[in-house]
N, C-alpha and C positions, 0 to 999 in steps of 0.2 A: 807546191813550193815552187811557183813560178813569179820570180822577182824581176825578170828580164825587161820588162815595159808595160806600162799602162796601154800601150797600144795591142799589147798581145792578149787582153784580157776579154771576157766575153762581153756582149751588148746587154744593157739591163733587160729583163723582161718586160718591164713597163714599156720601154722602146718598141721592143720587138713586137709586142700586142699592138702598139701604134701603126706599125707598118703594116701588119695584117688587117687591120681595120680599116687603113686608108686603101687598100687593095682591091675593095668593093666598088664595083660601078666605074663612072667615068670621072673625071677631073678635068679642068683647063689646063693646058701645059705652061712651062716656061715662066713659072711664078705667079700665075694668074688662078691659081687653085685657093680654096676659100680657107686652107690652113695657113698660108703664107700673109695672108691678112691679119689672122689671129696672132701670128709669130711676131709680126711687126709690132702690133698692139702690145703684145706682153712686154717684149724687149724694151720699148719704149718706157713702159710703165716701170720695169725693172730698174733701168737705168736712170728714171726721172728725167728723160730726154724728149719731149712729146714732138719734136721734129726730126729727129733722127733719121736717116735712111738706112735700112737693115736689107742685105742680100746674103743668101746662103749659097756655099759652094762644098764640095765633097771632101777637100784634103786641105790641111793646113799649109803646105806649100803654095797652093793656090791663094788661098786667102791673104797669106804675107805678099805673094809676089804682085799679086794684082792691086791690093791696096796701096803698096809702094810705088808702083806705076803710076797710079791714080795722082800720087803727091810729088812725083819726082820727074824731073825733065832727063833726057838721055845723057846730057852734058853735064848733070850734077851727080854728086857722091851722096852715099846714104851712111850716116855715122851709127856705129854699131859695136858692142864688145866683141873681141877677139873669139869668142866662143859662141856668138848667138847663132841660131838656128839657121839663119839666113846667110851666114858665112860659110857655116862648116857641114849643113845636112840639106842642101836644097839644089846641089848641082846647078849653080849658078842661075837658078830659076829668075831670081830677082833682077840679075843683069839683062837676062833675057827678056822678061816683060818689061821692063824700062826700055829696052831698046839701047842698052850698054851703059847705063848709069853704073859708076864702081861704089865699091865699098871703102868706107874708112875706118878702120879698126881703132878703139877709143880705149886707152889703158892698156892693161895686161891681166885683167881679171875678168870673171863673169858678171861682175858688179861693176856697172859704170859710176865714176864720182862726177859731181859738177866741175870740178876742177879739171879733171882730165877732157871732159867733153869740152868745156872752155878752150882749154889748149887746143883740141884738134880742131875746132872750128876756127880759131884764129889763124890756124895753118892753110887754109884754103881762102885764098882771097879774091872777092868778088870783082874785085878791078884787075885781076890779071888773067888776059883771055886765054892763056897757055895752061891753065890748071882746071882740074875739076872744079866746079862751082858746087857752092854750100847745097845740101839737099835736106831730106827729112831726117829726123832721128828716130832711130828704131830701140826701143827698150824691151825686153823679155822678163816676163812675169808668171811664173815662177821662171826664175834664171835657169840656165842649162846645168847648173851644178847644185839646184836644188834650194837655191838661196830666194828669199823675198824680201823685196824692196818694202820699206815703209812708207806710208803716206808723205812723211816730210821729206825723203829721198825722192820719191817720184815728183814731188812738187819742185823740188830744186834742179832735177833734170829739165823739166818741162820748162822750167824759168829761163834757164840756160838758152835751152833750145829757142824759146820764143822771143830773147831779147835780140838773138840774130835773125830773127824773122822766120826761122824755120818750123814748120809743123811736127807733130810727134806721132809716131806709130807706136802701138802696143801689141806686141805678139804674146797673145793670151791664150796658146794651146793649154795651159793648166791655169786659165784665169780664176776658175773659181776654187781651185786648191789654195792659190793665194789669197783670195778674199777671205776664206773662212778662218785661213792661219793670222789674217790682221783682225777679222770681227768687224770688217768696214763693208759699207754698201757698194755696189758697182758704180753709182756716181762718184763717190769719193775716189776709186781706185782708178777713173778713167778721165771723164772730161772736167771735173771738180779739180782735179791735180795739173790740168794741163793737156791732157792726150786728146788729139785731134780725131783718130782713128784707132778702133780696137778689134782684133781678131778675136773674137770671142769662142773658145774651143769646146765642141762636145766630144769628139772622137775618144780623146784620152779619158774620157770620165762617163763612160757608159752608152755612147752612142755608136753604130755600126761605121757612120762616116757622114759628118757635118759638122761645119765650121760657120759662124755669123760674122760678118763683116759689117761692122757698124760706125758710120760716118756721124758724127755729130753737128756737122755742117751739110745740109741736104744740098748744096750747091755741086759737091762732088758727085752726087748720085747717076748723072746721066753719063758722065764719062766713066764711071765704073761699070754701068751697065754695057756700054759699047765694049770697053776692055774685057770684061767677062764672056760676052759672047764672041767677039774676034779670038779670044784664047782658048775657046772650045771648053768653057767650064760652066755654060748654062744649059742645065739639064732640061730636055724637054719633058721628061715624066718629073716634074719638078716636087710633085705633092709628097715623093718618097724622102725627099730633103725635108720638107715642111712638117711631115708627120713626125720626123726623129726629133726636130726642135722643139716642137709644140709639147711632145711627151716629156722632152727633157725639162721644159719650164713648168711642167704640170704638178701640182703637190710637191713643191721645191724639191724635184729629184734632183736636179742638178747640185743643189746646196747637199742633200742627203749622202750622195755618191762621192763628193769631195769630203765631207767630214768622214766618211767610212775610209778612204784611201789614206787620209792624213792621220788618222787613228791608227790605221794598220802599220803605217810608217812609224809611228810613235812607238807601239808596241815593239816592233822591231828594234829599232834603235836603241830603245832600253834595253833590250835583250843584248844587243851585240856588245853594248857598252859593259854589261856583266861579265861577257867574254874575253874581254880585253881587246876590243875592235880600237883601232886608232883612226877617227873621224877625220876627213881630208877638209870637210866643209860643215859648218852647223846644219843638221837636219832642221829644215823649217818647212816643210810641207810634204809631199809623199814620195822626194827622192833622197837616196842616202849614198854618200859615197865615202866608203871606208876601206881601211886595211886590215886584213885577216892574215895570218900565216897560210902557207901553201898545205901545210897539213890540215888545218880546218878547210880550206877550200876543197881538198880531196875529199875530206868525209861528207861535206854538204853535196858534193856533186855524185858521190857512190850512193847518197841516200836518195838523189833523184831531184836535186835543186837545180834550179837553172837561172842563171844571170849573167850579166856581162862581165867578164873579167879583163881589166885593164892592162894588166901586167901577165907575164909568162915566163915561160911554159909552165903549164899546171902539172905534168905528169913528171919533169925532172927538176932537180935542185934540192936545195936544204929544206928540211920540214919546216924550220922556223923562220925562214925568209917569207916577209909580210908582202902580200901582193895586193895590189888596188882593185877595188870592185865598184860596180854601180848595182843597186838595189831600188827597184822602182815598185810600189804597191799601188794597187787599184781597188776599186770599191767592193770587188768580189772575193778578194781574199779572206780566207776564214782563219779566225784566231790559232786554231789547233794546226795549221799550215805554218804559220811563224813558229808556233810553239815547236812543232816537230824540227823545223830547220835549226832552231836554237840547239836542242837536243842533239842534233846530229853533229853540230861543232864543238 
């Protein structure tokens, strides 16, 4: 009954087997391994982008920060939502890797709107030397509160950005969870919508630790290569990153894992609704934000459930007081674990 994070789940056996297979013999280092060439070919095929530049790093923070640094000058600002991972969970890594670019928070929700983005962009005048200059727009899909932008919403945000001459970065740590929720293609949820670079996550969806940074304009490739090396994120034994991503993309494992995670979350959300939970956001992928009574939380924890409680304390206070919590489902959770949790509360 572990719903703390999809980061906490196990790696998929098919990925682990690929790592063992890659451990035989010798391979050229720094991304010159044969697996990386196949990874690039497969990602180009999956995204319908034959000229895309593809790079692997081990963490989502590195992927986001290095991608934004490639798109952003130190005197510019990155437009993002107030709860974006780059604002709340990356310890100023984007500011560090960009050399000091700031973040401009758009709106007051986990979902940016075109109107709020337009207002924020208008507030940064390119003719005024005294203010931060306009830089890239960063969109998170799935959002940090479990929401999924529709294709029309993505297109509208990208249109506002491009009308102002700004590139768009997509934080896709849970890219595939959003993809299967929408039932669309990777191309439709990226470059066809107007996204310039996407961080295509594997770690949260069954890999030990690998993220792909995909530039749809290969002109950015050389700068990203240099920034990755200078930022100490170019693996010498790169084949172990390549092997993970190659296994992830083989036999639709990336889609199978996301479908499983989303289905687990739906089973959990449906059960929570029957138990009287109050949802803070509409569950759309594999994350749920819900309010249960303190007594329900106490019963769940006593039964061994683990998840992040956003309110507290757990042990003292009225039993009927509702406390907010986040529940995240990964590919590996079994239906009986969900049912046991629901029985406990």
